[in-house]
N, C-alpha and C positions, 0 to 999 in steps of 0.2 A: 604396558604402562603408558600413560599419556603425559608427555613432558611439555605440553603446550600450556605454560603457566602465565603467559602474558596476554590473556584475552581481556577484552574490554568488559567492564561490569555491565550486566544486563538485568532485566527483571528476574527475580528469583523464580517466578513461576514460568519463565520463558522455556525451561527445559522440556516441559510437557506440551507447550503450545505450538501449534502449527497454524500459520496464518494463511487463509485463503482470501485472496484479493482479486478484484476485478476493476480495471481502470477503463472507463468509458471516455472516448475522445472523438473529436470531429476531424477526421482526415489528418492532413499534415499542417494544421494551423500552428502558429507560434506557441499558443498556450498548450495545445495538445502535445507538441514535441517537448516542451519544457516540463510538463507534468510527467511524461514517460521517463525522461532522464532523471528527474527528481525522485520519483517513486522507486526506480531501480536502484539509485544510489542509496536511498534511505534503507531499503530492504537489504542490500548487500552489506551495509555498514552495521545495522542493528539487529537483523534477524536472518543473517546468512544461513542458508541451508534449512531454514525453518519456515519457508513460505512458498506458495505458488501464486504467480501473477499472470492473469489473463488480460490482455489488452484488446479492447473491443472498439472498433470504429463503427459508430452508430450509422454512418452512411452506408456501410457495407452489410451491417447486420441489424436492420431496423427492428426485426421482431424481438430480439433480445432487449433492445432499448425500450420498446413498448412494454414488454413484460416486467422490466425493472422500474417502470414509471419514471424515466429520466426527465428531470425538469431543467437542469443546468449542467453545463460541461466545462472543463473536464470534471468527472466524478469518480472518486475512488470508493468502492464498497468493500468493507471487510465483513465476511460472513462468519468466519470462525477465527479465533475463539470468540465466544459470545461475551458481551453483547455485540450484535451487528452494529456497524457504524457506517455513515456516509460522510465523505469529505468532498467539498467542492472547491475547485481552484487549481492553480498550477503546481501546488504542493511545494512551493519554494520556502515556506516557513517550516523548517525541519521540526522544531519543538512543537509546533501546533499539530503537525502530522503525527508525530510520535504520541502525543497526548490523545489525539483522536483515535489512534489505533490501540491505545491502552498499553503502550510500551514505555516503561520508565527506565531511565539509565542512571547508573550510580553517579553521585556528585563528587 
């Protein structure tokens, strides 16, 4: 039996969704560091154990950045669940990021 009844309300379709995320950053810039911290915090709070997050430094992995046609950084790409989404910025607006990822939380 699972006695954990004090979980936060999440999207009802969340149970079957696994989020595949890639965060593109530029080295250790202030915006890049902020984006990494913010994305990790959002993921751990709202989709804990239901995501994979790959952090890609475009300076170290230029070919991946070219393949994804990166035009602005930091950039978060959600490939699954569909639809795929791209979010640009430091991810400091939690509600905007959740909406962009298609995650709704109970009110």
